[in-house]
C-alpha atoms as one frame of an Amber mdcrd trajectory, in Angstrom:
protein
  64.341  84.759  75.207  65.636  87.657  73.078  69.368  87.736  72.470  71.438
  90.334  74.350  74.221  92.038  72.426  75.232  94.521  75.141  78.954  95.228
  75.453  79.947  97.500  78.325  81.333 100.780  76.916  84.701 101.806  78.273
  83.424 105.200  79.425  80.625 103.526  81.374  83.072 101.138  83.061  85.400
 103.872  84.270  82.532 106.220  85.074  80.850 103.585  87.227  84.057 102.882
  89.141  84.263 106.589  89.985  80.645 107.650  90.485  79.108 104.572  92.129
  81.303 104.704  95.289  80.714 108.464  95.619  76.944 108.034  95.415  77.017
 105.045  97.778  79.136 106.940 100.314  76.698 109.852 100.192  73.642 107.670
 100.812  75.359 105.675 103.561  76.486 108.759 105.462  73.068 110.343 105.047
  71.398 107.221 106.431  73.813 107.128 109.356  72.793 110.681 110.241  69.116
 109.775 110.049  69.446 106.621 112.116  68.325 103.051 111.582  65.571 102.835
 108.909  62.267 101.182 109.754  60.126  99.308 107.271  60.818  98.524 103.616
  62.484 101.081 101.387  61.010 102.059  98.027  64.515 102.445  96.597  65.551
  98.947  97.689  62.268  97.534  96.403  62.915  99.014  92.965  66.521  97.816
  93.180  65.285  94.260  93.686  62.805  94.822  90.856  65.582  95.855  88.467
  68.102  93.188  89.432  65.857  90.252  90.308  62.351  91.117  89.191  62.227
  88.147  86.834  62.499  85.924  89.924  60.071  87.967  92.025  62.708  89.130
  94.508  60.954  92.476  94.962  57.818  90.630  96.071  59.772  88.512  98.532
  61.420  91.665  99.894  57.929  93.021 100.583  56.904  89.661 102.101  54.304
  89.034  99.431  53.459  85.462  98.483  52.692  86.672  94.956  56.429  86.365
  94.384  55.999  82.611  94.045  54.163  83.230  90.761  57.417  84.458  89.226
  59.406  81.382  90.279  57.837  78.708  87.999  57.845  81.092  85.044  61.501
  81.889  85.638  62.377  78.186  85.963  60.435  77.442  82.786  62.398  80.175
  81.025  65.664  78.612  82.177  64.499  75.220  80.917  63.498  76.656  77.558
  66.782  78.555  77.262  68.691  75.345  77.905  66.531  73.613  75.287  67.303
  76.362  72.771  71.024  75.778  73.299  70.515  72.079  72.539  68.374  72.862
  69.500  71.009  75.292  68.252  73.602  72.529  68.407  71.241  70.201  66.527
  70.640  72.840  63.855  74.368  73.379  63.473  75.026  69.644  63.248  72.300
  68.932  60.683  73.210  72.026  58.650  76.838  70.877  58.510  75.707  67.403
  57.412  73.514  68.931  54.685  76.339  71.151  53.447  78.631  68.124  53.289
  76.008  66.118  51.341  75.380  69.033  48.963  79.126  69.336  48.348  79.326
  65.646  47.562  76.502  66.064  45.025  78.375  68.921  43.349  81.560  66.890
  43.162  79.719  63.834  41.848  77.967  65.773  39.062  79.956  65.726  35.832
  79.986  68.604  33.316  77.318  68.567  30.567  78.173  66.285  27.615  80.297
  63.936  29.720  78.883  60.457  29.994  78.727  58.839  33.426  79.593  55.283
  34.264  77.236  53.061  36.171  79.229  53.497  39.414  79.306  57.277  38.998
  75.556  57.341  38.403  74.941  55.211  41.493  77.230  57.426  43.552  75.414
  60.545  42.349  72.012  59.088  43.147  73.183  58.114  46.619  74.595  61.606
  47.163  71.303  63.188  46.105  69.391  60.883  48.432  71.718  61.814  51.304
  71.292  65.485  50.467  67.498  65.186  50.538  67.601  63.313  53.840  69.996
  65.747  55.509  67.937  68.685  54.231  64.812  67.165  55.728  66.642  66.633
  59.041  67.871  70.230  58.967  64.349  71.519  58.277  62.993  69.473  61.191
  65.610  70.893  63.569  64.932  74.428  62.311  61.226  73.910  63.005  62.036
  72.604  66.486  64.276  75.611  67.063  61.513  77.999  65.979  59.027  76.275
  68.286  61.325  76.542  71.314  62.080  80.178  70.496  58.351  80.880  70.280
  57.870  79.469  73.773  60.769  81.575  74.994  59.294  84.753  73.513  55.885
  84.155  75.101  57.498  83.543  78.511  59.512  86.734  78.099  56.374  88.692
  77.258  54.584  87.253  80.292  57.439  88.171  82.640  57.686  91.644  81.112
  53.976  92.276  81.657  54.137  91.057  85.263  57.172  93.247  85.984  55.524
  96.273  84.351  52.437  95.846  86.526  54.579  95.581  89.670  56.578  98.662
  88.647  53.365 100.671  88.756  52.123  99.054  91.958  55.444  99.287  93.818
  54.784 102.532  95.782  51.418 101.218  96.969  52.927  97.844  97.926  55.681
  99.528  99.942  53.234 101.781 101.793  50.984  98.823 102.590  53.891  96.808
 103.965  55.062  99.737 106.084  51.605 100.046 107.623  51.498  96.316 108.235
  54.898  96.280 109.957  54.085  99.386 111.985  51.119  97.576 113.526  53.206
  94.654 114.642  54.781  94.438 118.074  58.436  95.314 117.866  60.463  92.626
 119.556  63.256  93.571 121.905  66.644  93.867 120.299  68.804  90.785 120.886
  71.903  91.235 123.028  75.088  91.947 121.080  77.036  88.893 120.029  80.392
  88.263 121.601  82.396  88.480 118.402  86.190  88.336 118.275  87.880  91.606
 117.286  88.532  92.197 113.613  92.159  91.918 112.588  95.121  90.904 114.657
  94.828  93.906 117.009  98.443  93.434 118.027  99.497  96.899 116.861 100.079
  98.948 120.035  99.347 102.210 118.185  95.941 101.159 116.856  94.012 103.801
 118.790  96.614 106.526 118.954  95.893 109.863 117.289  97.960 112.923 116.472
  97.179 115.798 114.179  99.796 114.748 111.654  98.845 111.076 111.625  95.147
 111.858 111.389  95.818 113.942 108.264  97.962 111.208 106.718  95.426 108.498
 107.508  92.480 110.530 106.218  93.524 109.768 102.637  93.796 106.051 103.327
  90.466 105.875 105.136  88.707 107.590 102.255  90.504 105.447  99.675  89.604
 102.252 101.550  85.979 103.291 101.912  85.844 104.300  98.240  87.125 101.031
  96.770  85.139  98.920  99.256  81.977  99.696  97.281  83.505  98.181  94.157
  82.651  94.797  95.640  78.976  95.785  95.344  79.507  96.523  91.644  80.843
  93.008  91.121  77.618  91.546  92.539  75.542  93.294  89.887  78.011  92.543
  87.093  78.291  88.830  87.813  74.533  88.687  88.286  74.156  90.135  84.790
  76.602  87.563  83.416  74.678  84.640  84.932  71.315  85.917  83.711  72.651
  86.785  80.252  74.398  83.431  79.866  71.766  81.054  81.194  68.550  83.034
  80.696  69.178  84.825  77.394  71.869  82.538  75.918  74.127  85.601  75.584
  77.482  85.102  77.366  79.590  88.253  77.574  83.188  88.914  76.571  83.818
  91.674  79.117  82.556  90.642  82.563  85.500  88.513  83.662  88.136  90.958
  82.402  86.422  94.007  83.883  86.099  92.415  87.292  89.594  90.997  87.676
  91.030  94.365  86.633  88.754  96.103  89.136  89.800  93.797  91.969  93.445
  94.252  91.026  93.057  98.018  91.416  91.131  97.513  94.653  93.926  95.342
  96.001  96.444  98.136  95.454  94.307 101.010  96.754  92.999  99.324  99.908
  96.379  98.015 101.114  97.090 101.168 103.123  93.660 101.081 104.761  94.203
  97.425 105.691  97.577  98.407 107.170  95.879 101.113 109.248  93.319  98.606
 110.559  96.021  96.015 111.326  94.589  93.556 108.837  97.823  92.374 107.232
  99.284  89.016 108.183 102.113  89.272 110.710 104.587  86.578 111.712 104.136
  87.051 115.449 106.174  84.221 116.958 108.118  86.753 119.048 106.138  89.947
 118.417 103.091  88.847 120.380 105.199  88.189 123.484 106.610  91.732 123.598
 105.271  94.638 125.634 103.543  97.541 123.807 106.770  99.557 123.881 108.740
  96.519 122.696 106.356  96.078 119.794 106.695  99.726 118.870 110.502  99.434
 118.922 110.307  96.314 116.755 108.054  98.173 114.312 110.480 101.089 114.160
 113.430  98.786 113.405 111.596  96.768 110.748 110.098  99.899 109.162 113.432
 100.339 107.359 112.687  97.271 105.246 109.104  98.432 104.748 110.142 101.817
 103.356 112.848 100.302 101.132 110.292  97.973  99.586 107.455 100.511  99.236
 109.614 103.354  97.900 111.103 100.954  95.348 107.621  99.845  94.354 106.460
 103.444  94.026 109.484 104.357  91.872 109.401 101.340  89.571 105.600 101.430
  89.473 105.730 105.037  88.298 108.049 104.083  85.437 105.803 101.117  84.626
 102.670 103.296  84.620 104.252 106.142  82.616 105.215 103.726  79.841 101.604
 102.545  79.671 100.296 106.138  79.684 102.686 107.280  76.943 101.618 104.358
  74.750  97.939 104.556  75.775  98.124 100.833  76.375  94.981  98.738  75.970
  94.320  95.053  76.493  94.786  92.519  73.729  91.332  91.057  74.286  88.261
  91.624  72.159  86.972  94.188  74.662  90.136  96.286  74.351  89.901  98.113
  77.684  92.507 100.725  78.617  95.326  99.245  80.697  97.108 102.431  81.695
  94.614 103.391  84.469  95.042  99.920  85.944  98.832 100.182  85.960  98.594
 103.696  87.386  97.109 102.208  90.564 100.446 100.526  91.319 102.390 103.716
  92.201  99.292 105.310  93.762  98.783 102.318  96.031 102.479 102.290  96.936
 102.325 106.018  97.735  99.349 105.465 100.043 101.267 102.677 101.771 104.202
 105.052 102.292 101.832 107.599 103.854 100.446 104.974 106.206 103.965 103.787
 107.014 104.937 107.337 107.959 101.860 107.608 110.175 102.696 104.293 111.824
 106.328 105.339 112.356 105.297 108.640 113.963 102.917 106.899 116.350 105.552
 104.291 117.231 108.048 107.035 118.063 105.450 108.857 120.151 104.676 105.643
 122.015 108.347 104.855 122.686 109.209 108.364 123.862 106.070 108.777 125.933
 106.605 108.497 129.647 103.222 106.843 130.119 103.938 104.100 127.566
């Protein structure tokens, strides 16, 4: 397979983190307004074609058995790629042996006009024989490498042609599958599963709403929804890493760093949304035994410690982030990504947590002072 030298540009990394969630949110909300889709989607079909066309995933999505044609070719490509890695090691080993033998010949050869002893002559002849042998071994491994690379190139051309044909046929294939599914009898929807509620659901103010708290929580809901789509980005990125490493013999130097930085930022920005949805772990040895008003009183009392911690984090995080911004800090890795946006998420996440804590405190006070509590 051809070698991939792609390194993710910094502007594309940050741009994707910003634009991809916005686009995804738009399409999701639009689909929710339209209702549940029926039949295959041309967009999803092309998405499978782009991300997994070499394995025929777009054909399997359209329930076409022609997808099985891609599987053996893809497996053969993986086998050849693994063989190329082995041949590359053999070429490196034999080349190193030849260089060592050639160096020994140079060291064993005396300057012109200097007579050689019988031992020196024998040593030189042996060194020349070793050099010739190692050169022949290196040439054999180079030929083997070229043969395996030739197989890889032909497999790549075959897959490229098959994918190009399917790219042209995709609209027709989607329409045909829609017609086929429309003619089938739609089975009755299964009854809803009896699933346990998400989260602890011990917060007595979970479903309370006021104008002030709804405004405060709006920011956290949008922030949580925004960063949730970053998990989808990681699927595509790690998919690229696996394909590049094992299919094209081109491991990257940016995938791991980009993803752990992204998840670190996600961890900070979604904390407030998780707090709103009662997803944080709570030590509820006594809390669970209290009445709703008792829980609200306990939350009001312990909120003092919450605000001390979060305000301190916001203050120190701001100092931490400002130092990185003033120095335009970047990572020490080969990729050299900017670190200051990552560190900026620390005070932003703490600020969002403070907003959610204020919303929670207001609702607790309303619950405690309400006569119907």
